[in-house]
N, C-alpha and C positions, 0 to 999 in steps of 0.2 A: 504493500500499499504505500502510494506516495506521501511524503511528509513534508513536501516543499511546494510554494505557490507557483504552479505551473497551470495555465490554462490556454486552450485554444482561442485565438482571437477572432473577432468578427468586425463586421463593418461599423458597428458603433464605437470602436476603438481605432479607428483608422488614422485620427489625427496623432495618436500617441504613437503608433506604429511609425508613421512617417517622420515624427520628430525622433524617433530612435534611429532610424535609417539615416537621417541627415547628419547624426553624430559620428557616421563613418561611411560617408557616401561611396567610396571605392568598395569595401567589403560588402556593403549592402546594396550595391547596384543591381544585382540580378533579382532581388527580392522587390527593390522599388520599381524596377520597369514591370514587373508581374502585378505589383498592387496598382499602379497607375493604369494597366491595361485590364485588370479584373476585379478589382477591389480585393476584399477578404472573404468574400465568400467562397469557400473552397470547392463547391461544386462547379464554380464557373471557370477555374483553372485546373492545375494538375498537382495541387498539393495543398497542403495546411501550414499556417503560421502559429506557432505557439510562444506565448510571452511568458516571462519569469520576472516576478516583482511582487511586493508585498501591497496587500490590498487590490486596489484597481490599477495600481501604477505599472508600466512595462519599463522595466530596466535593460532587460536582454531579449533578443529575439532567435527564433530558429525556424527556418523553412524546410518542411519534410515534404519531399515528393520525388521527383526523379534525381535530384540532387539533395543532399544535406548540407544547409548552409547556416552557420551561426553568425549573428552580428551583435556586436557589443556584448559578448558572451563573458562574464566575469566568471571566475573559479567556481563559484558556487551555483551559478546557473549552469554551466556545463555539467557540473556532477548531477544536477537535477535533470536536464535534459537527457543524459546518458541513462540515468535509473528509468525515465519513461520509455525510451525508445529500446532499451535492452529487453523490455518486456514484449515487444512487438517484432515480427519478422523483418528482416531488412527488405526495404523496397527500393531503396536509392541504389544508383550505380555509382557515385562517387560522393565524398565529403570535401567540401570546399570552402576555404576563409582563411582567416588570420591563423597563422601556424599554431599559436598557443592554444586557441581553442579546439582547432582541428585535430591535432595531436592528442590533445587531453581527452577529447571525445573518443578517438581512436583506441587510446590506452584502455579506456573502460568499456568500449563497446566490442573490441576485438574478441574477447572470451564468449560473447554471444552470438556474433555474426560470423564467425570463422575467418579464415585468411583474406587478406586483400590480395589482388593480383599485384598491386604497386603502391608504394608509399614514397611520396615526393615531398620531403619535410621541410624544404627550404626554397621557395620560389620567390625571388625578389618581387615585390609589387612596386610599379613606376608610374609616374604621372607627369605629364607635361602640360602647361598653362598657358605657353606662348609658342610662336611660330619657330621652328627649327632655324638655326643659322646657317645650315648647309642648304644648298640649292636643292629643289625638289627635282624629281624626274617628270620632265613633262609627258612622258608616254604612259604614266600610270593614270588611270581614269575610272570612273565608275564603269561596271560590268552592265551592259544593255542586256534587256529580257531575251533578245534572241542570241545570246551568247552563252546560255545556260549549259547547252551540251558542250562547249569547249570549256567552260570553268569547272565542271563537275568531276571529270578525271583528277584535276589538279587538286580539289578539294579532299577527293577521296585518299590521294597519296599524302596530302598534308597530315589528314586524320588518323591514318594508318601508322604514319611514322611517329606522330607525337603522342598517341594514346596507346599504341602497341597492338591494337586489333582492328580489322577492317569496319566501317560502317555498312558494309553491305552483307553483313552476316545475318543480322536480325531478321529483315524483311526484304532482301535484295537490294537494299539502299533506298527503298521509296520513301521512307520517312525523312532519311537525311536529305534527299534530293528536295522534298518539299521545303526543308529548312533553308537550303540554298536558293531556290526560286523566292521565298519570302525576303530574305536579305537582299537578293538583287532588285525585287520590285520596290523594296524600301529605301533603294539608293544607298545601301549599306555595305556594299561588295565592290572592291576595288582589284584592278588587275593591271598587268603590263602583258601586252599580246606581241609575238612574233609570228606574223601571218595569224593563223587561228589557234596557235600554241600558246598557252598560258605560260610565263616564264616566272611571274611573281604574283602572288594574292595575297589579300588580307580583308577581314571583315569587321565592321562594327558590330560585334555579336550582341551588345547590351547597350541601350541608349537611356539615359534619364535626363532630367534637368540639371544635374550636376556634373554628370560625366558620360562620356562613351567609352566602353571597353573593347578594346582591339583583340582578336583573337584570329587564329586561323593564318598566321604570318607564314609564308613558304616561298622558297626560292627553288626553281627546278634544279636538281642536281647538277645538271650539266652547265649550269650558268653560274654556281656557286664559285665564291674566290674572286669575282671580277668586279667587286665593289658597287654590285647592284641594290644591294639591300638598303643601305642607308639614304641614298636618294630617293628610292621607292617609298620607304617608311616616311620620309620626311614630306613626301606629296600626299600620303594617307592623313598625317598628323595635321598639316596644314589645312586641307579640306574639312576634316572633322571640327576643328576649332572653330573655323570661319562658318561652317554650315549647321552644326548639328549640336555641340555641347561646349561649356567653357573649359572643360578639361578633358584630356584623352589618358586613359589608364590602361594598364596591362600588367601581367604576370609572367615571369619566365622561369624555366628551370635554371637553378644556380650554377650547374655545370655546362650551361649553353653559353660558353664565353663569346662565341661571335656574335650571337645575337645581343648579348649585353653590350658589346661594343657598339653595335648598331643603334641601340636605342640610347647610348650615353651621346653619341654623335648628335642625334636628333632633340636632345635636351631634356630627355626623361631623367627624373630624380627620384630617389628612393623615398617610398611612403610606408615601409615596413616589410613584412614577409607573409606570403601565403604559404599554405600547405594543401596538398591534395591526396586523398586517398581513392584508389581505384578498385572496383571491384569487377 
């Protein structure tokens, strides 16, 4: 029996949820985007939001759905969330967020949920709030709707390389393709083409009024080491800042030194560390 103040949050508590998300707009971006789109009625989206705090106050949050995402999670809140979640079967495919909360959650949940496929304990969180000083690649542009067929193989290659499994396995890639189509239609997918071939790509995977989070950054292996990535990312960053959100954020594996150099050249600065647990 739970002895801690956890409750599922509903639309009547939306203002408190938004206030909590604003305390960490980068870790809370994924949830903030969903709240803006669907509200807090869980049946209108694909997960539930739980709050921790005394009385009717909300001090910490966790999103439980396809991903498990803690936000502003204190040690006491993390312990409480783990106690609640450990009594249920795992439904998430990953745990993502600030490294302290994610690793504490996983320490507590691992015995209930079994082994993870991969644990990435230190993923620097980086933020840019001004145009890069380096020149942008003029050939990097938004992908057009009629170019999805050209973009999709590059997206599959990126996902497989980054996550370690192919997005084609579950349903032949239909769900993943729908997501790529949505990003293209929303003017959130960028690429550089050589003929019909994508040699660089990146997406604005999450957009809020505080930040846009870049994911899916990829350079065709044949074109790596040619200095293409930094000007390409400069183009993405500049357009996102001017057109979408006041900041651009992303997180990167700590061992990916080449990517970290690219982001540093584009003016991204440290905003802490994420961790990811993959199942």
